ZAZA-677297 format. One record per atom (N, C-alpha, C): x, z, y; residue number from 1; atom name; chain. Coordinates in Angstrom, 3 decimals, decimal comma. Layout:
<pts>
<pt px="X" pz="Z" py="Y" k="NUM" a="CA" c="A"/>
...
</pts>
This chain:
<pts>
<pt px="104,097" pz="119,517" py="114,731" k="1" a="N" c="A"/>
<pt px="104,147" pz="119,574" py="113,322" k="1" a="CA" c="A"/>
<pt px="103,376" pz="118,378" py="112,712" k="1" a="C" c="A"/>
<pt px="104,006" pz="117,792" py="111,741" k="2" a="N" c="A"/>
<pt px="103,189" pz="116,519" py="111,203" k="2" a="CA" c="A"/>
<pt px="103,046" pz="116,995" py="109,702" k="2" a="C" c="A"/>
<pt px="101,709" pz="116,385" py="109,298" k="3" a="N" c="A"/>
<pt px="101,314" pz="117,062" py="107,928" k="3" a="CA" c="A"/>
<pt px="102,103" pz="116,671" py="106,693" k="3" a="C" c="A"/>
<pt px="102,322" pz="117,290" py="105,832" k="4" a="N" c="A"/>
<pt px="103,061" pz="116,844" py="104,615" k="4" a="CA" c="A"/>
<pt px="102,039" pz="115,845" py="103,824" k="4" a="C" c="A"/>
<pt px="102,917" pz="115,094" py="102,986" k="5" a="N" c="A"/>
<pt px="101,848" pz="114,340" py="102,104" k="5" a="CA" c="A"/>
<pt px="100,972" pz="115,446" py="101,084" k="5" a="C" c="A"/>
<pt px="100,171" pz="114,820" py="100,416" k="6" a="N" c="A"/>
<pt px="99,016" pz="115,795" py="99,386" k="6" a="CA" c="A"/>
<pt px="99,405" pz="114,758" py="98,051" k="6" a="C" c="A"/>
<pt px="99,017" pz="115,529" py="97,261" k="7" a="N" c="A"/>
<pt px="99,173" pz="114,837" py="96,027" k="7" a="CA" c="A"/>
<pt px="97,811" pz="115,145" py="95,121" k="7" a="C" c="A"/>
<pt px="96,987" pz="114,141" py="94,554" k="8" a="N" c="A"/>
<pt px="95,728" pz="114,670" py="94,149" k="8" a="CA" c="A"/>
<pt px="95,952" pz="115,242" py="92,680" k="8" a="C" c="A"/>
<pt px="94,990" pz="115,911" py="92,054" k="9" a="N" c="A"/>
<pt px="94,685" pz="116,391" py="90,587" k="9" a="CA" c="A"/>
<pt px="95,059" pz="115,415" py="89,602" k="9" a="C" c="A"/>
<pt px="94,651" pz="113,918" py="89,986" k="10" a="N" c="A"/>
<pt px="94,608" pz="112,883" py="89,208" k="10" a="CA" c="A"/>
<pt px="95,853" pz="112,401" py="89,073" k="10" a="C" c="A"/>
<pt px="96,844" pz="112,401" py="89,984" k="11" a="N" c="A"/>
<pt px="98,348" pz="112,214" py="90,053" k="11" a="CA" c="A"/>
<pt px="99,095" pz="113,257" py="89,246" k="11" a="C" c="A"/>
<pt px="98,702" pz="114,105" py="89,607" k="12" a="N" c="A"/>
<pt px="99,405" pz="115,293" py="88,733" k="12" a="CA" c="A"/>
<pt px="99,201" pz="115,312" py="87,221" k="12" a="C" c="A"/>
<pt px="97,748" pz="115,039" py="86,899" k="13" a="N" c="A"/>
<pt px="97,345" pz="114,637" py="85,293" k="13" a="CA" c="A"/>
<pt px="98,007" pz="113,640" py="84,891" k="13" a="C" c="A"/>
<pt px="98,215" pz="112,668" py="85,569" k="14" a="N" c="A"/>
<pt px="99,121" pz="111,374" py="85,164" k="14" a="CA" c="A"/>
<pt px="100,366" pz="111,899" py="84,864" k="14" a="C" c="A"/>
<pt px="101,065" pz="112,338" py="85,765" k="15" a="N" c="A"/>
<pt px="102,323" pz="113,097" py="85,609" k="15" a="CA" c="A"/>
<pt px="102,412" pz="113,810" py="84,367" k="15" a="C" c="A"/>
<pt px="101,575" pz="114,893" py="83,884" k="16" a="N" c="A"/>
<pt px="101,439" pz="115,364" py="82,717" k="16" a="CA" c="A"/>
<pt px="101,359" pz="114,431" py="81,804" k="16" a="C" c="A"/>
<pt px="100,761" pz="113,578" py="81,511" k="17" a="N" c="A"/>
<pt px="100,485" pz="112,668" py="80,460" k="17" a="CA" c="A"/>
<pt px="101,780" pz="111,903" py="80,125" k="17" a="C" c="A"/>
<pt px="102,641" pz="111,638" py="81,284" k="18" a="N" c="A"/>
<pt px="103,933" pz="110,853" py="81,093" k="18" a="CA" c="A"/>
<pt px="104,883" pz="112,040" py="80,552" k="18" a="C" c="A"/>
<pt px="104,933" pz="113,287" py="81,028" k="19" a="N" c="A"/>
<pt px="105,669" pz="114,177" py="80,694" k="19" a="CA" c="A"/>
<pt px="105,303" pz="114,477" py="78,949" k="19" a="C" c="A"/>
<pt px="104,198" pz="114,557" py="78,392" k="20" a="N" c="A"/>
<pt px="103,800" pz="114,712" py="77,071" k="20" a="CA" c="A"/>
<pt px="104,088" pz="113,570" py="76,317" k="20" a="C" c="A"/>
<pt px="104,212" pz="112,193" py="76,615" k="21" a="N" c="A"/>
<pt px="104,493" pz="111,029" py="76,063" k="21" a="CA" c="A"/>
<pt px="105,980" pz="110,867" py="75,815" k="21" a="C" c="A"/>
<pt px="106,734" pz="111,341" py="76,822" k="22" a="N" c="A"/>
<pt px="108,240" pz="111,349" py="76,996" k="22" a="CA" c="A"/>
<pt px="108,813" pz="112,477" py="76,449" k="22" a="C" c="A"/>
<pt px="108,287" pz="113,571" py="76,651" k="23" a="N" c="A"/>
<pt px="109,021" pz="114,763" py="76,015" k="23" a="CA" c="A"/>
<pt px="109,802" pz="115,385" py="77,050" k="23" a="C" c="A"/>
<pt px="109,516" pz="115,087" py="78,285" k="24" a="N" c="A"/>
<pt px="110,197" pz="115,170" py="79,479" k="24" a="CA" c="A"/>
<pt px="109,597" pz="115,229" py="80,921" k="24" a="C" c="A"/>
<pt px="109,496" pz="116,522" py="81,636" k="25" a="N" c="A"/>
<pt px="108,504" pz="116,430" py="82,725" k="25" a="CA" c="A"/>
<pt px="109,695" pz="116,136" py="83,890" k="25" a="C" c="A"/>
<pt px="109,656" pz="114,781" py="84,063" k="26" a="N" c="A"/>
<pt px="110,669" pz="114,212" py="85,308" k="26" a="CA" c="A"/>
<pt px="109,748" pz="114,142" py="86,544" k="26" a="C" c="A"/>
<pt px="110,339" pz="114,550" py="87,777" k="27" a="N" c="A"/>
<pt px="109,778" pz="114,405" py="88,930" k="27" a="CA" c="A"/>
<pt px="109,540" pz="112,910" py="89,422" k="27" a="C" c="A"/>
<pt px="108,168" pz="112,763" py="89,964" k="28" a="N" c="A"/>
<pt px="107,871" pz="111,519" py="90,699" k="28" a="CA" c="A"/>
<pt px="108,482" pz="111,315" py="92,107" k="28" a="C" c="A"/>
<pt px="109,174" pz="110,313" py="92,218" k="29" a="N" c="A"/>
<pt px="109,795" pz="110,120" py="93,672" k="29" a="CA" c="A"/>
<pt px="108,908" pz="108,739" py="94,206" k="29" a="C" c="A"/>
<pt px="108,559" pz="109,334" py="95,554" k="30" a="N" c="A"/>
<pt px="107,529" pz="108,540" py="96,463" k="30" a="CA" c="A"/>
<pt px="108,583" pz="108,290" py="97,764" k="30" a="C" c="A"/>
<pt px="109,132" pz="106,920" py="97,855" k="31" a="N" c="A"/>
<pt px="109,936" pz="106,816" py="98,910" k="31" a="CA" c="A"/>
<pt px="109,238" pz="105,362" py="99,631" k="31" a="C" c="A"/>
<pt px="109,901" pz="105,508" py="100,915" k="32" a="N" c="A"/>
<pt px="109,410" pz="104,439" py="101,564" k="32" a="CA" c="A"/>
<pt px="110,667" pz="103,406" py="102,153" k="32" a="C" c="A"/>
<pt px="110,884" pz="102,142" py="101,691" k="33" a="N" c="A"/>
<pt px="111,964" pz="101,269" py="101,956" k="33" a="CA" c="A"/>
<pt px="111,346" pz="100,049" py="102,769" k="33" a="C" c="A"/>
<pt px="112,404" pz="99,592" py="103,610" k="34" a="N" c="A"/>
<pt px="112,120" pz="98,418" py="104,426" k="34" a="CA" c="A"/>
<pt px="112,026" pz="97,095" py="103,605" k="34" a="C" c="A"/>
<pt px="111,291" pz="96,239" py="103,948" k="35" a="N" c="A"/>
<pt px="110,904" pz="95,012" py="102,793" k="35" a="CA" c="A"/>
<pt px="109,514" pz="94,886" py="102,659" k="35" a="C" c="A"/>
<pt px="109,493" pz="94,016" py="101,526" k="36" a="N" c="A"/>
<pt px="107,993" pz="93,563" py="101,254" k="36" a="CA" c="A"/>
<pt px="107,109" pz="92,996" py="102,408" k="36" a="C" c="A"/>
<pt px="106,114" pz="92,352" py="101,981" k="37" a="N" c="A"/>
<pt px="105,283" pz="91,369" py="102,520" k="37" a="CA" c="A"/>
<pt px="104,733" pz="91,616" py="104,123" k="37" a="C" c="A"/>
<pt px="104,691" pz="92,906" py="104,277" k="38" a="N" c="A"/>
<pt px="104,487" pz="93,523" py="105,625" k="38" a="CA" c="A"/>
<pt px="105,310" pz="94,646" py="106,134" k="38" a="C" c="A"/>
<pt px="106,413" pz="94,412" py="105,832" k="39" a="N" c="A"/>
<pt px="107,583" pz="95,161" py="106,586" k="39" a="CA" c="A"/>
<pt px="108,013" pz="96,334" py="105,677" k="39" a="C" c="A"/>
<pt px="107,322" pz="97,142" py="105,190" k="40" a="N" c="A"/>
<pt px="107,782" pz="98,360" py="104,271" k="40" a="CA" c="A"/>
<pt px="107,170" pz="98,243" py="103,022" k="40" a="C" c="A"/>
<pt px="107,766" pz="98,933" py="101,870" k="41" a="N" c="A"/>
<pt px="107,153" pz="99,022" py="100,716" k="41" a="CA" c="A"/>
<pt px="107,404" pz="100,285" py="100,091" k="41" a="C" c="A"/>
<pt px="106,671" pz="100,829" py="98,927" k="42" a="N" c="A"/>
<pt px="106,476" pz="101,841" py="98,527" k="42" a="CA" c="A"/>
<pt px="107,667" pz="101,876" py="97,166" k="42" a="C" c="A"/>
<pt px="108,221" pz="102,569" py="97,148" k="43" a="N" c="A"/>
<pt px="109,238" pz="102,886" py="95,839" k="43" a="CA" c="A"/>
<pt px="108,705" pz="103,975" py="95,103" k="43" a="C" c="A"/>
<pt px="108,289" pz="103,937" py="93,864" k="44" a="N" c="A"/>
<pt px="107,463" pz="104,707" py="93,406" k="44" a="CA" c="A"/>
<pt px="108,202" pz="104,902" py="91,714" k="44" a="C" c="A"/>
<pt px="108,652" pz="105,978" py="91,384" k="45" a="N" c="A"/>
<pt px="109,683" pz="105,996" py="90,280" k="45" a="CA" c="A"/>
<pt px="110,026" pz="107,417" py="89,718" k="45" a="C" c="A"/>
<pt px="110,254" pz="107,474" py="88,461" k="46" a="N" c="A"/>
<pt px="110,666" pz="108,898" py="87,992" k="46" a="CA" c="A"/>
<pt px="112,154" pz="108,926" py="88,283" k="46" a="C" c="A"/>
<pt px="112,292" pz="110,339" py="89,100" k="47" a="N" c="A"/>
<pt px="113,848" pz="110,548" py="89,502" k="47" a="CA" c="A"/>
<pt px="114,271" pz="111,686" py="89,360" k="47" a="C" c="A"/>
<pt px="115,478" pz="112,071" py="89,426" k="48" a="N" c="A"/>
<pt px="115,812" pz="113,517" py="89,719" k="48" a="CA" c="A"/>
<pt px="115,811" pz="113,967" py="91,329" k="48" a="C" c="A"/>
<pt px="115,585" pz="115,241" py="91,648" k="49" a="N" c="A"/>
<pt px="115,436" pz="115,810" py="92,793" k="49" a="CA" c="A"/>
<pt px="117,056" pz="115,637" py="93,711" k="49" a="C" c="A"/>
<pt px="116,985" pz="115,511" py="94,740" k="50" a="N" c="A"/>
<pt px="117,971" pz="115,907" py="95,587" k="50" a="CA" c="A"/>
<pt px="117,824" pz="117,092" py="96,471" k="50" a="C" c="A"/>
<pt px="118,858" pz="117,462" py="97,023" k="51" a="N" c="A"/>
<pt px="119,065" pz="118,806" py="97,545" k="51" a="CA" c="A"/>
<pt px="117,928" pz="118,796" py="98,791" k="51" a="C" c="A"/>
<pt px="117,865" pz="117,606" py="99,655" k="52" a="N" c="A"/>
<pt px="117,201" pz="117,722" py="100,764" k="52" a="CA" c="A"/>
<pt px="115,759" pz="117,195" py="100,744" k="52" a="C" c="A"/>
<pt px="115,171" pz="116,823" py="99,430" k="53" a="N" c="A"/>
<pt px="113,857" pz="116,544" py="99,131" k="53" a="CA" c="A"/>
<pt px="112,745" pz="117,524" py="99,466" k="53" a="C" c="A"/>
<pt px="111,680" pz="117,218" py="100,202" k="54" a="N" c="A"/>
<pt px="110,226" pz="117,708" py="100,036" k="54" a="CA" c="A"/>
<pt px="109,976" pz="117,636" py="98,674" k="54" a="C" c="A"/>
<pt px="109,491" pz="118,795" py="97,831" k="55" a="N" c="A"/>
<pt px="108,872" pz="118,849" py="96,797" k="55" a="CA" c="A"/>
<pt px="107,707" pz="119,500" py="96,828" k="55" a="C" c="A"/>
<pt px="106,663" pz="118,866" py="96,208" k="56" a="N" c="A"/>
<pt px="105,293" pz="119,078" py="95,786" k="56" a="CA" c="A"/>
<pt px="105,108" pz="119,319" py="94,696" k="56" a="C" c="A"/>
<pt px="104,752" pz="120,526" py="94,389" k="57" a="N" c="A"/>
<pt px="104,730" pz="121,080" py="92,989" k="57" a="CA" c="A"/>
<pt px="103,136" pz="121,727" py="92,599" k="57" a="C" c="A"/>
<pt px="102,984" pz="121,608" py="91,384" k="58" a="N" c="A"/>
<pt px="101,634" pz="121,967" py="90,603" k="58" a="CA" c="A"/>
<pt px="101,618" pz="122,008" py="89,610" k="58" a="C" c="A"/>
<pt px="101,540" pz="123,371" py="88,850" k="59" a="N" c="A"/>
<pt px="101,878" pz="123,649" py="87,259" k="59" a="CA" c="A"/>
<pt px="103,234" pz="123,100" py="86,691" k="59" a="C" c="A"/>
<pt px="104,306" pz="123,035" py="87,396" k="60" a="N" c="A"/>
<pt px="105,383" pz="122,645" py="87,117" k="60" a="CA" c="A"/>
<pt px="105,791" pz="121,292" py="86,985" k="60" a="C" c="A"/>
<pt px="104,839" pz="120,417" py="87,550" k="61" a="N" c="A"/>
<pt px="104,955" pz="119,015" py="87,769" k="61" a="CA" c="A"/>
<pt px="105,420" pz="118,613" py="89,222" k="61" a="C" c="A"/>
<pt px="106,368" pz="117,874" py="89,702" k="62" a="N" c="A"/>
<pt px="106,801" pz="117,734" py="90,924" k="62" a="CA" c="A"/>
<pt px="106,734" pz="116,135" py="91,259" k="62" a="C" c="A"/>
<pt px="106,453" pz="116,266" py="92,564" k="63" a="N" c="A"/>
<pt px="106,489" pz="114,814" py="93,618" k="63" a="CA" c="A"/>
<pt px="107,601" pz="115,183" py="94,387" k="63" a="C" c="A"/>
<pt px="108,438" pz="114,267" py="94,637" k="64" a="N" c="A"/>
<pt px="109,784" pz="114,190" py="95,408" k="64" a="CA" c="A"/>
<pt px="109,467" pz="113,194" py="96,777" k="64" a="C" c="A"/>
<pt px="109,647" pz="113,681" py="98,016" k="65" a="N" c="A"/>
<pt px="109,734" pz="112,822" py="98,923" k="65" a="CA" c="A"/>
<pt px="111,065" pz="112,971" py="100,088" k="65" a="C" c="A"/>
<pt px="111,957" pz="112,154" py="100,008" k="66" a="N" c="A"/>
<pt px="113,203" pz="112,160" py="100,927" k="66" a="CA" c="A"/>
<pt px="112,724" pz="112,464" py="102,249" k="66" a="C" c="A"/>
<pt px="113,687" pz="113,263" py="103,103" k="67" a="N" c="A"/>
<pt px="113,397" pz="113,067" py="104,434" k="67" a="CA" c="A"/>
<pt px="113,449" pz="111,903" py="105,304" k="67" a="C" c="A"/>
<pt px="114,116" pz="110,780" py="104,847" k="68" a="N" c="A"/>
<pt px="113,967" pz="109,786" py="105,622" k="68" a="CA" c="A"/>
<pt px="112,510" pz="108,964" py="105,507" k="68" a="C" c="A"/>
<pt px="111,966" pz="109,116" py="104,117" k="69" a="N" c="A"/>
<pt px="110,445" pz="108,624" py="104,033" k="69" a="CA" c="A"/>
<pt px="109,429" pz="109,458" py="104,438" k="69" a="C" c="A"/>
<pt px="109,546" pz="110,851" py="104,552" k="70" a="N" c="A"/>
<pt px="108,816" pz="111,713" py="105,085" k="70" a="CA" c="A"/>
<pt px="107,816" pz="111,500" py="106,329" k="70" a="C" c="A"/>
<pt px="108,559" pz="111,041" py="107,408" k="71" a="N" c="A"/>
<pt px="107,663" pz="110,625" py="108,679" k="71" a="CA" c="A"/>
<pt px="106,856" pz="109,455" py="108,355" k="71" a="C" c="A"/>
<pt px="107,044" pz="108,792" py="107,263" k="72" a="N" c="A"/>
<pt px="106,145" pz="107,411" py="107,254" k="72" a="CA" c="A"/>
<pt px="105,149" pz="107,858" py="106,162" k="72" a="C" c="A"/>
<pt px="105,120" pz="109,167" py="105,503" k="73" a="N" c="A"/>
<pt px="104,149" pz="109,496" py="104,501" k="73" a="CA" c="A"/>
<pt px="103,378" pz="110,641" py="105,282" k="73" a="C" c="A"/>
<pt px="103,514" pz="110,883" py="106,477" k="74" a="N" c="A"/>
<pt px="102,793" pz="112,109" py="106,966" k="74" a="CA" c="A"/>
<pt px="101,429" pz="111,982" py="106,755" k="74" a="C" c="A"/>
<pt px="101,019" pz="113,274" py="105,872" k="75" a="N" c="A"/>
<pt px="99,205" pz="113,110" py="106,080" k="75" a="CA" c="A"/>
<pt px="98,750" pz="112,061" py="104,849" k="75" a="C" c="A"/>
<pt px="99,758" pz="111,436" py="104,156" k="76" a="N" c="A"/>
<pt px="99,568" pz="110,540" py="103,178" k="76" a="CA" c="A"/>
<pt px="98,670" pz="111,129" py="102,023" k="76" a="C" c="A"/>
<pt px="98,098" pz="110,308" py="101,086" k="77" a="N" c="A"/>
<pt px="97,575" pz="110,971" py="100,011" k="77" a="CA" c="A"/>
<pt px="98,283" pz="110,028" py="98,756" k="77" a="C" c="A"/>
<pt px="98,783" pz="110,962" py="97,774" k="78" a="N" c="A"/>
<pt px="99,549" pz="110,198" py="96,674" k="78" a="CA" c="A"/>
<pt px="98,261" pz="110,511" py="95,534" k="78" a="C" c="A"/>
<pt px="97,981" pz="109,556" py="95,066" k="79" a="N" c="A"/>
<pt px="96,731" pz="109,241" py="93,923" k="79" a="CA" c="A"/>
<pt px="97,345" pz="108,429" py="92,524" k="79" a="C" c="A"/>
<pt px="96,357" pz="108,547" py="91,638" k="80" a="N" c="A"/>
<pt px="96,708" pz="107,835" py="90,408" k="80" a="CA" c="A"/>
<pt px="95,246" pz="107,228" py="90,330" k="80" a="C" c="A"/>
<pt px="95,309" pz="105,664" py="90,054" k="81" a="N" c="A"/>
<pt px="94,087" pz="104,838" py="89,958" k="81" a="CA" c="A"/>
<pt px="94,287" pz="104,160" py="88,746" k="81" a="C" c="A"/>
<pt px="93,171" pz="104,053" py="88,078" k="82" a="N" c="A"/>
<pt px="92,975" pz="103,224" py="86,902" k="82" a="CA" c="A"/>
<pt px="91,947" pz="102,295" py="86,993" k="82" a="C" c="A"/>
<pt px="92,333" pz="101,111" py="87,197" k="83" a="N" c="A"/>
<pt px="91,003" pz="99,993" py="87,335" k="83" a="CA" c="A"/>
<pt px="91,297" pz="98,920" py="86,389" k="83" a="C" c="A"/>
<pt px="90,584" pz="97,843" py="86,398" k="84" a="N" c="A"/>
<pt px="90,615" pz="96,703" py="85,229" k="84" a="CA" c="A"/>
<pt px="91,788" pz="96,280" py="85,527" k="84" a="C" c="A"/>
<pt px="92,418" pz="95,852" py="86,578" k="85" a="N" c="A"/>
<pt px="93,784" pz="95,145" py="86,895" k="85" a="CA" c="A"/>
<pt px="95,140" pz="95,864" py="86,536" k="85" a="C" c="A"/>
<pt px="94,765" pz="97,075" py="86,131" k="86" a="N" c="A"/>
<pt px="95,907" pz="98,020" py="85,651" k="86" a="CA" c="A"/>
<pt px="96,046" pz="99,469" py="86,261" k="86" a="C" c="A"/>
<pt px="96,779" pz="100,295" py="85,995" k="87" a="N" c="A"/>
<pt px="96,792" pz="101,929" py="86,101" k="87" a="CA" c="A"/>
<pt px="98,020" pz="101,764" py="87,183" k="87" a="C" c="A"/>
<pt px="98,048" pz="102,630" py="88,328" k="88" a="N" c="A"/>
<pt px="99,342" pz="102,841" py="89,065" k="88" a="CA" c="A"/>
<pt px="99,107" pz="103,952" py="90,004" k="88" a="C" c="A"/>
<pt px="100,204" pz="104,567" py="90,203" k="89" a="N" c="A"/>
<pt px="99,932" pz="105,379" py="91,455" k="89" a="CA" c="A"/>
<pt px="99,829" pz="104,744" py="92,730" k="89" a="C" c="A"/>
<pt px="99,166" pz="105,223" py="93,385" k="90" a="N" c="A"/>
<pt px="98,717" pz="104,663" py="94,838" k="90" a="CA" c="A"/>
<pt px="98,864" pz="105,679" py="95,837" k="90" a="C" c="A"/>
<pt px="99,033" pz="104,909" py="97,194" k="91" a="N" c="A"/>
<pt px="99,371" pz="105,953" py="98,239" k="91" a="CA" c="A"/>
<pt px="98,272" pz="105,690" py="99,457" k="91" a="C" c="A"/>
<pt px="97,461" pz="106,420" py="99,877" k="92" a="N" c="A"/>
<pt px="96,333" pz="106,349" py="100,884" k="92" a="CA" c="A"/>
<pt px="97,082" pz="106,712" py="102,338" k="92" a="C" c="A"/>
<pt px="97,729" pz="105,942" py="103,033" k="93" a="N" c="A"/>
<pt px="98,594" pz="106,282" py="104,130" k="93" a="CA" c="A"/>
<pt px="97,916" pz="106,041" py="105,483" k="93" a="C" c="A"/>
<pt px="97,491" pz="107,113" py="106,214" k="94" a="N" c="A"/>
<pt px="96,998" pz="106,868" py="107,532" k="94" a="CA" c="A"/>
<pt px="97,669" pz="106,274" py="108,712" k="94" a="C" c="A"/>
<pt px="99,082" pz="106,302" py="108,313" k="95" a="N" c="A"/>
<pt px="99,803" pz="105,816" py="109,035" k="95" a="CA" c="A"/>
<pt px="100,087" pz="104,257" py="109,388" k="95" a="C" c="A"/>
<pt px="99,709" pz="103,750" py="108,059" k="96" a="N" c="A"/>
<pt px="99,913" pz="102,458" py="107,730" k="96" a="CA" c="A"/>
<pt px="98,763" pz="101,437" py="108,722" k="96" a="C" c="A"/>
<pt px="99,170" pz="100,412" py="109,606" k="97" a="N" c="A"/>
<pt px="98,060" pz="99,786" py="110,271" k="97" a="CA" c="A"/>
<pt px="97,531" pz="98,671" py="109,382" k="97" a="C" c="A"/>
<pt px="98,435" pz="98,087" py="108,528" k="98" a="N" c="A"/>
<pt px="97,788" pz="97,413" py="107,632" k="98" a="CA" c="A"/>
<pt px="98,662" pz="97,199" py="106,290" k="98" a="C" c="A"/>
<pt px="98,178" pz="96,710" py="105,233" k="99" a="N" c="A"/>
<pt px="98,716" pz="96,552" py="104,002" k="99" a="CA" c="A"/>
<pt px="98,357" pz="95,437" py="103,342" k="99" a="C" c="A"/>
<pt px="99,379" pz="94,924" py="102,216" k="100" a="N" c="A"/>
<pt px="98,849" pz="93,849" py="101,723" k="100" a="CA" c="A"/>
<pt px="97,999" pz="94,061" py="100,437" k="100" a="C" c="A"/>
<pt px="97,643" pz="93,056" py="99,765" k="101" a="N" c="A"/>
<pt px="96,644" pz="92,929" py="98,938" k="101" a="CA" c="A"/>
<pt px="96,912" pz="94,029" py="97,431" k="101" a="C" c="A"/>
<pt px="98,348" pz="93,830" py="97,170" k="102" a="N" c="A"/>
<pt px="98,592" pz="94,777" py="96,156" k="102" a="CA" c="A"/>
<pt px="98,734" pz="96,323" py="96,480" k="102" a="C" c="A"/>
<pt px="98,779" pz="96,740" py="97,829" k="103" a="N" c="A"/>
<pt px="98,935" pz="97,989" py="98,025" k="103" a="CA" c="A"/>
<pt px="100,317" pz="98,683" py="97,915" k="103" a="C" c="A"/>
<pt px="101,199" pz="97,819" py="97,691" k="104" a="N" c="A"/>
<pt px="102,525" pz="98,503" py="97,739" k="104" a="CA" c="A"/>
<pt px="103,375" pz="98,315" py="98,663" k="104" a="C" c="A"/>
<pt px="102,854" pz="97,442" py="99,987" k="105" a="N" c="A"/>
<pt px="103,733" pz="96,850" py="101,177" k="105" a="CA" c="A"/>
<pt px="102,788" pz="97,353" py="102,141" k="105" a="C" c="A"/>
<pt px="103,421" pz="97,741" py="103,412" k="106" a="N" c="A"/>
<pt px="102,364" pz="98,118" py="104,494" k="106" a="CA" c="A"/>
<pt px="103,124" pz="97,879" py="105,589" k="106" a="C" c="A"/>
<pt px="102,665" pz="97,884" py="106,922" k="107" a="N" c="A"/>
<pt px="103,313" pz="98,059" py="108,234" k="107" a="CA" c="A"/>
<pt px="102,769" pz="99,220" py="109,057" k="107" a="C" c="A"/>
<pt px="103,507" pz="99,464" py="110,062" k="108" a="N" c="A"/>
<pt px="102,853" pz="100,328" py="110,617" k="108" a="CA" c="A"/>
<pt px="102,993" pz="100,170" py="112,204" k="108" a="C" c="A"/>
</pts>
């Protein structure tokens, strides 16, 4: 049994801020795709749920992971980071053996 990814309170709080600003609570999709400078990259965007998505939910806010991406994100932590260089959703992925400097690309 693989551990599902988890979502931090800070990530859910950012989703709540986005929902308040847009007037619509759309789910955040976290997917893994081939490509990027390290072999795989994260695709993080607001999206509609699909029937076979894993749905992580708190207080009506949802994060979606498709079944193809799920093994790559097993045990990962989805967070939101605000730094001087910008604010973004970040993935702390125990499956990644290396990642690029920007944190959106990784290898296994």
